[in-house]
N, C-alpha and C positions, 0 to 999 in steps of 0.2 A: 648287266645293265643294257637298256636299249640304246642303239646307236643314235637315235634321234629322239631324245626325251621331250616330254610335254610337261609344262609347268602350269599349275593353277595358282594364280595370284589373287588374293582377296585383300582389298584395302579400303580405307574409308576416305571419301571425298566429300567434305562438307557434311550434309545430312544424308548422304547415300553410302551404301556399302556396295562396292563394285567387285565383280568376280570376272576375271579375264583369263584366257589361255594363251600361252606363248611358247616358242621353242627356245629362246635365249633369255637368260636372266642372270645378272651378276652385279656385284658391288661396283658402284660408280667411282670414278676418279674424283668426282665432285662430292665432297664430304657430306654425309648424311642422306645419300640417295642410293636407290638401286636402279639399274637400267633394265628395261624390258624391251626385247626386240622380237620380230617375226610373230606378230599377233595371229592367232588362229580363231576363225569364226566358222559357224556352220555353213554348209553348202547352200547356195542361193536357190538350188532346185527343190528344196524342201517345200512341201505343200503348206504346212503350218508355219506361220511367221510369228516370232516372238518380238513384240514391240521394244522391249528393253534391249534385246540383242541387236536389233536394227539400229537403235539409238547409239549403241556402242560402236557398231560398224561404221556409222557415219561420223562419229566423233573421232575415231582412230584412223579413218581413211586418209591415206597420204602420210601417216606418221611412221617414220622409220624407227625411231627409238623414243621411249617415254621414260622420264625420270620421275620416280615416285619417292617421296620422302619416307625415310625409315620409320618415323613415328606414325605414319598412316597405315603401314603394313600390318594386317591382322594375321595373315597366314600365307605360307607358300608351300605347295605340295607338288611333288613329282608324281604324275598320274600316268596310267597306261594309255589313255587316249583323251582327245579333247572332248569337252562337254559343251553345254550351252552357256555362253557369256550372259551375265545378267546384272541388273542394277536393282537394289532393294532400298526403298526409302525408309529412313528412320524419322520418327516424329519428335521434334524438340519438346522437352518437358515431360515426356513419358519415360518410364524406366526402360532403358534399352539394354540389350545384352552386350552392346559394343560401345565403348567410349574411347575418346582420343587418349593416346599416351601423353602424359604431361611433358611439356617442352622444358628442356633444361634452362635454368636462369642464365643471366649474363655472367661475366667473370666476377669473382668475389671482390668487393671493395676493400681496399686496405684499411685496417683499423688504425685509429688515431693513437699515437703514443702518449698523448697528453692525458693527465689524470685530473 
């Protein structure tokens, strides 16, 4: 196993599918969330600039830790090296490959004992 693993986290955020890379990921003490730390983005010295990666860099600048709801997570992979972070838009109403995991309902209501 590598001493410094890199994780690719893919999750849904509204009508977007977000793919980010990080060094630390673990289950949160806050029920129903995962924690993601040490975000990795491409070097700023690259000649080609990806607008979606730049948007993610600015969105996560100054963020030490992000809490992502478990039902939003699509996939988590441990990868050999970081890739390009990106945002993919999904159009509402079109058949998409990704849908939100259904949220659990509230606690069950007690049944009445009256007949």
